[in-house]
PDB file as gemmi writes it, atoms N, CA and C in Angstrom:
CRYST1    1.000    1.000    1.000  90.00  90.00  90.00 P 1                      
ATOM      1  N   UNK A   1    -135.018 140.550  -6.899  1.00  0.00           N  
ATOM      2  CA  UNK A   1    -134.391 140.154  -5.669  1.00  0.00           C  
ATOM      3  C   UNK A   1    -135.022 140.882  -4.454  1.00  0.00           C  
ATOM      4  N   UNK A   2    -135.369 140.278  -3.395  1.00  0.00           N  
ATOM      5  CA  UNK A   2    -136.070 140.910  -2.287  1.00  0.00           C  
ATOM      6  C   UNK A   2    -135.110 141.856  -1.460  1.00  0.00           C  
ATOM      7  N   UNK A   3    -135.795 142.726  -0.795  1.00  0.00           N  
ATOM      8  CA  UNK A   3    -135.040 143.698   0.011  1.00  0.00           C  
ATOM      9  C   UNK A   3    -134.388 142.927   1.222  1.00  0.00           C  
ATOM     10  N   UNK A   4    -133.217 143.369   1.626  1.00  0.00           N  
ATOM     11  CA  UNK A   4    -132.510 142.933   2.777  1.00  0.00           C  
ATOM     12  C   UNK A   4    -132.953 143.555   4.040  1.00  0.00           C  
ATOM     13  N   UNK A   5    -133.047 142.967   5.089  1.00  0.00           N  
ATOM     14  CA  UNK A   5    -133.382 143.532   6.330  1.00  0.00           C  
ATOM     15  C   UNK A   5    -132.161 144.016   7.083  1.00  0.00           C  
ATOM     16  N   UNK A   6    -132.255 145.165   7.734  1.00  0.00           N  
ATOM     17  CA  UNK A   6    -131.234 145.741   8.500  1.00  0.00           C  
ATOM     18  C   UNK A   6    -131.280 144.934   9.931  1.00  0.00           C  
ATOM     19  N   UNK A   7    -130.073 144.632  10.446  1.00  0.00           N  
ATOM     20  CA  UNK A   7    -130.071 143.971  11.727  1.00  0.00           C  
ATOM     21  C   UNK A   7    -130.350 145.095  12.802  1.00  0.00           C  
ATOM     22  N   UNK A   8    -131.335 145.000  13.475  1.00  0.00           N  
ATOM     23  CA  UNK A   8    -131.815 146.065  14.352  1.00  0.00           C  
ATOM     24  C   UNK A   8    -130.903 146.388  15.535  1.00  0.00           C  
ATOM     25  N   UNK A   9    -130.271 145.218  16.021  1.00  0.00           N  
ATOM     26  CA  UNK A   9    -129.212 145.417  17.074  1.00  0.00           C  
ATOM     27  C   UNK A   9    -128.072 146.161  16.614  1.00  0.00           C  
ATOM     28  N   UNK A  10    -127.595 145.813  15.437  1.00  0.00           N  
ATOM     29  CA  UNK A  10    -126.461 146.504  14.854  1.00  0.00           C  
ATOM     30  C   UNK A  10    -126.838 147.982  14.597  1.00  0.00           C  
ATOM     31  N   UNK A  11    -127.974 148.245  14.124  1.00  0.00           N  
ATOM     32  CA  UNK A  11    -128.308 149.623  13.766  1.00  0.00           C  
ATOM     33  C   UNK A  11    -128.274 150.489  15.107  1.00  0.00           C  
ATOM     34  N   UNK A  12    -128.475 149.903  16.220  1.00  0.00           N  
ATOM     35  CA  UNK A  12    -128.449 150.673  17.553  1.00  0.00           C  
ATOM     36  C   UNK A  12    -127.035 150.821  18.023  1.00  0.00           C  
ATOM     37  N   UNK A  13    -126.114 150.001  17.516  1.00  0.00           N  
ATOM     38  CA  UNK A  13    -124.800 150.028  18.244  1.00  0.00           C  
ATOM     39  C   UNK A  13    -123.687 150.674  17.283  1.00  0.00           C  
ATOM     40  N   UNK A  14    -123.913 150.742  15.914  1.00  0.00           N  
ATOM     41  CA  UNK A  14    -122.973 151.342  14.965  1.00  0.00           C  
ATOM     42  C   UNK A  14    -123.562 152.477  14.292  1.00  0.00           C  
ATOM     43  N   UNK A  15    -122.554 153.378  13.989  1.00  0.00           N  
ATOM     44  CA  UNK A  15    -122.966 154.623  13.073  1.00  0.00           C  
ATOM     45  C   UNK A  15    -121.927 154.879  12.160  1.00  0.00           C  
ATOM     46  N   UNK A  16    -122.141 155.511  11.026  1.00  0.00           N  
ATOM     47  CA  UNK A  16    -121.108 155.819  10.037  1.00  0.00           C  
ATOM     48  C   UNK A  16    -120.561 157.272  10.253  1.00  0.00           C  
ATOM     49  N   UNK A  17    -119.344 157.417  10.010  1.00  0.00           N  
ATOM     50  CA  UNK A  17    -118.722 158.844   9.920  1.00  0.00           C  
ATOM     51  C   UNK A  17    -118.991 159.374   8.542  1.00  0.00           C  
ATOM     52  N   UNK A  18    -118.606 160.640   8.297  1.00  0.00           N  
ATOM     53  CA  UNK A  18    -118.759 161.291   7.047  1.00  0.00           C  
ATOM     54  C   UNK A  18    -117.833 160.605   6.117  1.00  0.00           C  
ATOM     55  N   UNK A  19    -116.637 160.115   6.359  1.00  0.00           N  
ATOM     56  CA  UNK A  19    -115.830 159.484   5.486  1.00  0.00           C  
ATOM     57  C   UNK A  19    -116.048 157.980   5.205  1.00  0.00           C  
ATOM     58  N   UNK A  20    -117.115 157.381   5.955  1.00  0.00           N  
ATOM     59  CA  UNK A  20    -117.548 156.060   5.581  1.00  0.00           C  
ATOM     60  C   UNK A  20    -116.994 154.936   6.618  1.00  0.00           C  
ATOM     61  N   UNK A  21    -116.296 155.504   7.676  1.00  0.00           N  
ATOM     62  CA  UNK A  21    -115.835 154.551   8.637  1.00  0.00           C  
ATOM     63  C   UNK A  21    -116.958 154.209   9.550  1.00  0.00           C  
ATOM     64  N   UNK A  22    -116.858 153.218  10.410  1.00  0.00           N  
ATOM     65  CA  UNK A  22    -117.813 152.730  11.251  1.00  0.00           C  
ATOM     66  C   UNK A  22    -117.393 153.139  12.646  1.00  0.00           C  
ATOM     67  N   UNK A  23    -118.327 153.814  13.403  1.00  0.00           N  
ATOM     68  CA  UNK A  23    -118.042 154.212  14.858  1.00  0.00           C  
ATOM     69  C   UNK A  23    -118.764 153.136  15.695  1.00  0.00           C  
ATOM     70  N   UNK A  24    -118.119 152.939  16.888  1.00  0.00           N  
ATOM     71  CA  UNK A  24    -118.757 152.006  17.940  1.00  0.00           C  
ATOM     72  C   UNK A  24    -118.387 152.552  19.300  1.00  0.00           C  
ATOM     73  N   UNK A  25    -119.160 152.158  20.256  1.00  0.00           N  
ATOM     74  CA  UNK A  25    -118.911 152.480  21.656  1.00  0.00           C  
ATOM     75  C   UNK A  25    -117.869 151.504  22.263  1.00  0.00           C  
ATOM     76  N   UNK A  26    -117.173 151.801  23.237  1.00  0.00           N  
ATOM     77  CA  UNK A  26    -116.164 150.829  23.802  1.00  0.00           C  
ATOM     78  C   UNK A  26    -116.875 150.009  24.830  1.00  0.00           C  
ATOM     79  N   UNK A  27    -116.305 148.732  25.037  1.00  0.00           N  
ATOM     80  CA  UNK A  27    -116.912 147.828  25.992  1.00  0.00           C  
ATOM     81  C   UNK A  27    -116.411 148.008  27.464  1.00  0.00           C  
ATOM     82  N   UNK A  28    -116.945 147.437  28.432  1.00  0.00           N  
ATOM     83  CA  UNK A  28    -116.497 147.540  29.730  1.00  0.00           C  
ATOM     84  C   UNK A  28    -116.744 148.715  30.523  1.00  0.00           C  
ATOM     85  N   UNK A  29    -117.815 149.490  30.089  1.00  0.00           N  
ATOM     86  CA  UNK A  29    -118.075 150.790  30.639  1.00  0.00           C  
ATOM     87  C   UNK A  29    -119.463 150.767  31.429  1.00  0.00           C  
ATOM     88  N   UNK A  30    -119.988 149.708  31.608  1.00  0.00           N  
ATOM     89  CA  UNK A  30    -121.389 149.625  32.178  1.00  0.00           C  
ATOM     90  C   UNK A  30    -121.547 149.182  33.612  1.00  0.00           C  
ATOM     91  N   UNK A  31    -120.608 148.342  34.231  1.00  0.00           N  
ATOM     92  CA  UNK A  31    -120.784 147.940  35.571  1.00  0.00           C  
ATOM     93  C   UNK A  31    -119.462 147.536  36.084  1.00  0.00           C  
ATOM     94  N   UNK A  32    -119.270 147.284  37.446  1.00  0.00           N  
ATOM     95  CA  UNK A  32    -118.013 146.956  38.038  1.00  0.00           C  
ATOM     96  C   UNK A  32    -117.127 148.099  37.806  1.00  0.00           C  
ATOM     97  N   UNK A  33    -117.433 149.350  37.994  1.00  0.00           N  
ATOM     98  CA  UNK A  33    -116.698 150.494  37.771  1.00  0.00           C  
ATOM     99  C   UNK A  33    -115.813 150.936  38.861  1.00  0.00           C  
ATOM    100  N   UNK A  34    -116.023 150.487  40.072  1.00  0.00           N  
ATOM    101  CA  UNK A  34    -115.239 150.918  41.297  1.00  0.00           C  
ATOM    102  C   UNK A  34    -113.670 150.551  41.071  1.00  0.00           C  
ATOM    103  N   UNK A  35    -113.519 149.361  40.607  1.00  0.00           N  
ATOM    104  CA  UNK A  35    -112.103 148.917  40.488  1.00  0.00           C  
ATOM    105  C   UNK A  35    -111.321 149.512  39.293  1.00  0.00           C  
ATOM    106  N   UNK A  36    -111.956 150.209  38.435  1.00  0.00           N  
ATOM    107  CA  UNK A  36    -111.418 150.845  37.279  1.00  0.00           C  
ATOM    108  C   UNK A  36    -110.955 152.222  37.531  1.00  0.00           C  
ATOM    109  N   UNK A  37    -109.828 152.700  37.058  1.00  0.00           N  
ATOM    110  CA  UNK A  37    -109.271 153.962  37.362  1.00  0.00           C  
ATOM    111  C   UNK A  37    -110.144 155.026  36.683  1.00  0.00           C  
ATOM    112  N   UNK A  38    -109.984 156.351  37.073  1.00  0.00           N  
ATOM    113  CA  UNK A  38    -110.754 157.417  36.477  1.00  0.00           C  
ATOM    114  C   UNK A  38    -110.345 157.687  35.100  1.00  0.00           C  
ATOM    115  N   UNK A  39    -109.074 157.478  34.848  1.00  0.00           N  
ATOM    116  CA  UNK A  39    -108.539 157.604  33.522  1.00  0.00           C  
ATOM    117  C   UNK A  39    -109.104 156.587  32.545  1.00  0.00           C  
ATOM    118  N   UNK A  40    -109.173 155.432  32.997  1.00  0.00           N  
ATOM    119  CA  UNK A  40    -109.612 154.284  32.216  1.00  0.00           C  
ATOM    120  C   UNK A  40    -111.181 154.542  31.868  1.00  0.00           C  
ATOM    121  N   UNK A  41    -111.949 154.951  32.848  1.00  0.00           N  
ATOM    122  CA  UNK A  41    -113.345 155.170  32.725  1.00  0.00           C  
ATOM    123  C   UNK A  41    -113.568 156.370  31.775  1.00  0.00           C  
ATOM    124  N   UNK A  42    -112.767 157.446  31.758  1.00  0.00           N  
ATOM    125  CA  UNK A  42    -112.823 158.531  30.970  1.00  0.00           C  
ATOM    126  C   UNK A  42    -112.576 158.122  29.472  1.00  0.00           C  
ATOM    127  N   UNK A  43    -111.640 157.280  29.279  1.00  0.00           N  
ATOM    128  CA  UNK A  43    -111.357 156.876  27.922  1.00  0.00           C  
ATOM    129  C   UNK A  43    -112.392 155.960  27.381  1.00  0.00           C  
ATOM    130  N   UNK A  44    -113.125 155.209  28.270  1.00  0.00           N  
ATOM    131  CA  UNK A  44    -114.128 154.304  27.821  1.00  0.00           C  
ATOM    132  C   UNK A  44    -115.413 155.072  27.389  1.00  0.00           C  
ATOM    133  N   UNK A  45    -115.499 156.387  27.779  1.00  0.00           N  
ATOM    134  CA  UNK A  45    -116.644 157.180  27.257  1.00  0.00           C  
ATOM    135  C   UNK A  45    -116.509 157.579  25.821  1.00  0.00           C  
ATOM    136  N   UNK A  46    -115.314 157.602  25.380  1.00  0.00           N  
ATOM    137  CA  UNK A  46    -115.080 158.008  23.952  1.00  0.00           C  
ATOM    138  C   UNK A  46    -115.468 156.842  22.996  1.00  0.00           C  
ATOM    139  N   UNK A  47    -116.050 157.243  21.824  1.00  0.00           N  
ATOM    140  CA  UNK A  47    -116.326 156.257  20.792  1.00  0.00           C  
ATOM    141  C   UNK A  47    -115.017 155.896  19.915  1.00  0.00           C  
ATOM    142  N   UNK A  48    -114.924 154.871  19.251  1.00  0.00           N  
ATOM    143  CA  UNK A  48    -113.832 154.477  18.562  1.00  0.00           C  
ATOM    144  C   UNK A  48    -114.253 153.910  17.110  1.00  0.00           C  
ATOM    145  N   UNK A  49    -113.306 153.573  16.253  1.00  0.00           N  
ATOM    146  CA  UNK A  49    -113.565 153.197  15.007  1.00  0.00           C  
ATOM    147  C   UNK A  49    -113.475 151.557  14.863  1.00  0.00           C  
ATOM    148  N   UNK A  50    -114.374 151.002  14.036  1.00  0.00           N  
ATOM    149  CA  UNK A  50    -114.199 149.476  14.020  1.00  0.00           C  
ATOM    150  C   UNK A  50    -113.082 149.121  13.248  1.00  0.00           C  
ATOM    151  N   UNK A  51    -112.222 148.030  13.714  1.00  0.00           N  
ATOM    152  CA  UNK A  51    -111.162 147.667  12.981  1.00  0.00           C  
ATOM    153  C   UNK A  51    -111.457 147.157  11.665  1.00  0.00           C  
ATOM    154  N   UNK A  52    -110.424 147.215  10.728  1.00  0.00           N  
ATOM    155  CA  UNK A  52    -110.756 146.839   9.307  1.00  0.00           C  
ATOM    156  C   UNK A  52    -111.093 145.407   9.196  1.00  0.00           C  
ATOM    157  N   UNK A  53    -110.646 144.482  10.005  1.00  0.00           N  
ATOM    158  CA  UNK A  53    -111.000 143.039   9.894  1.00  0.00           C  
ATOM    159  C   UNK A  53    -112.519 142.790  10.157  1.00  0.00           C  
ATOM    160  N   UNK A  54    -113.186 143.685  10.826  1.00  0.00           N  
ATOM    161  CA  UNK A  54    -114.564 143.446  11.288  1.00  0.00           C  
ATOM    162  C   UNK A  54    -115.508 144.323  10.382  1.00  0.00           C  
ATOM    163  N   UNK A  55    -114.890 145.247   9.591  1.00  0.00           N  
ATOM    164  CA  UNK A  55    -115.856 146.078   8.774  1.00  0.00           C  
ATOM    165  C   UNK A  55    -116.750 145.379   7.897  1.00  0.00           C  
ATOM    166  N   UNK A  56    -116.276 144.325   7.242  1.00  0.00           N  
ATOM    167  CA  UNK A  56    -117.084 143.544   6.381  1.00  0.00           C  
ATOM    168  C   UNK A  56    -118.226 142.866   7.034  1.00  0.00           C  
ATOM    169  N   UNK A  57    -118.009 142.335   8.223  1.00  0.00           N  
ATOM    170  CA  UNK A  57    -119.104 141.711   9.017  1.00  0.00           C  
ATOM    171  C   UNK A  57    -120.222 142.775   9.421  1.00  0.00           C  
ATOM    172  N   UNK A  58    -119.724 143.989   9.815  1.00  0.00           N  
ATOM    173  CA  UNK A  58    -120.709 144.968  10.283  1.00  0.00           C  
ATOM    174  C   UNK A  58    -121.529 145.412   9.105  1.00  0.00           C  
ATOM    175  N   UNK A  59    -120.834 145.718   7.969  1.00  0.00           N  
ATOM    176  CA  UNK A  59    -121.513 146.182   6.810  1.00  0.00           C  
ATOM    177  C   UNK A  59    -122.496 145.279   6.313  1.00  0.00           C  
ATOM    178  N   UNK A  60    -122.434 143.883   6.459  1.00  0.00           N  
ATOM    179  CA  UNK A  60    -123.363 142.908   6.054  1.00  0.00           C  
ATOM    180  C   UNK A  60    -124.640 143.084   6.952  1.00  0.00           C  
ATOM    181  N   UNK A  61    -124.479 143.482   8.113  1.00  0.00           N  
ATOM    182  CA  UNK A  61    -125.576 143.623   8.977  1.00  0.00           C  
ATOM    183  C   UNK A  61    -126.317 144.937   8.690  1.00  0.00           C  
ATOM    184  N   UNK A  62    -125.768 145.919   8.068  1.00  0.00           N  
ATOM    185  CA  UNK A  62    -126.370 147.272   7.798  1.00  0.00           C  
ATOM    186  C   UNK A  62    -126.284 147.448   6.258  1.00  0.00           C  
ATOM    187  N   UNK A  63    -127.105 146.680   5.529  1.00  0.00           N  
ATOM    188  CA  UNK A  63    -126.972 146.730   4.021  1.00  0.00           C  
ATOM    189  C   UNK A  63    -127.318 148.138   3.321  1.00  0.00           C  
ATOM    190  N   UNK A  64    -128.129 149.006   4.003  1.00  0.00           N  
ATOM    191  CA  UNK A  64    -128.421 150.202   3.431  1.00  0.00           C  
ATOM    192  C   UNK A  64    -127.826 151.528   3.999  1.00  0.00           C  
ATOM    193  N   UNK A  65    -126.766 151.324   4.691  1.00  0.00           N  
ATOM    194  CA  UNK A  65    -126.131 152.417   5.452  1.00  0.00           C  
ATOM    195  C   UNK A  65    -124.990 153.008   4.568  1.00  0.00           C  
TER     196      UNK A  65                                                      
END                                                                             
């Protein structure tokens, strides 16, 4: 069976924690920031965990992670 290719876009956007969960950055933090509150922008800087419904799709894009 041939090797599977890693999705290069997914590789740049997702990383795995030590326990095997998938980390991602939050959306809406790149532009139109003047109307967003400081508290909201501060929380957007933090990373978060991919929800369980999406884990299967992300793992398919990252076969060797």
